[in-house]
N, C-alpha and C positions, 0 to 999 in steps of 0.2 A: 329741643334738638331732635330730630328723627335718625335711626339707625340707619346705615348703608346696608339695604337688604342683600346685595349681591355680595358684599365683603363677609356679612354673617354667615351665607349658605356656603361660602369657598370655607371659611375657616370650619364650619360644622362638617362640610363634607371631606376635608383633610383630616379632621379629628376622627371622624368615623373609619376612613380608610388607614389611620395609623394604628387604631385599636384592632382593626382585622387584620392586619399586616402581623402584630404583635403576636395576637393568639394563634394565628398561623406558623409563625416561626417557633413560637414555644412548642407548639405540637410536634413541628418537626425536629427541634432539638431533643425533645423528649422520647422520641423514637428511637434516633440515634444514641442516645445515652442508655436507652434500655438495650438495645442490641450489645453495645460495647460491654455493659455490666455482664450479660447474659454469655458473651464469648469469653472474656475474663475468667468468669466463673467455672467456665467448663474446661477452661486452661489449668486454674488452679487445684481444682478438686480432681484428685487420683481416682481413676476409674477402679473400681472393685469388682471382681467377677463373684457373684454370689453362688454358693453351690447349694444343693438341697440334701445336706447330710443329715437334717433332723428326722427325716422320715424312716 
């Protein structure tokens, strides 16, 4: 029994497309998460004004 090469190629193409999409989406979500964490960190940390009284 020989494999149906058109079906094999379609499955391989769909698998590669899915992997590329998942990697792309993960990078996009990672960037959005990092921006959100940075924004939250800036809001939660009170800004202190450092003075140079030590000189």
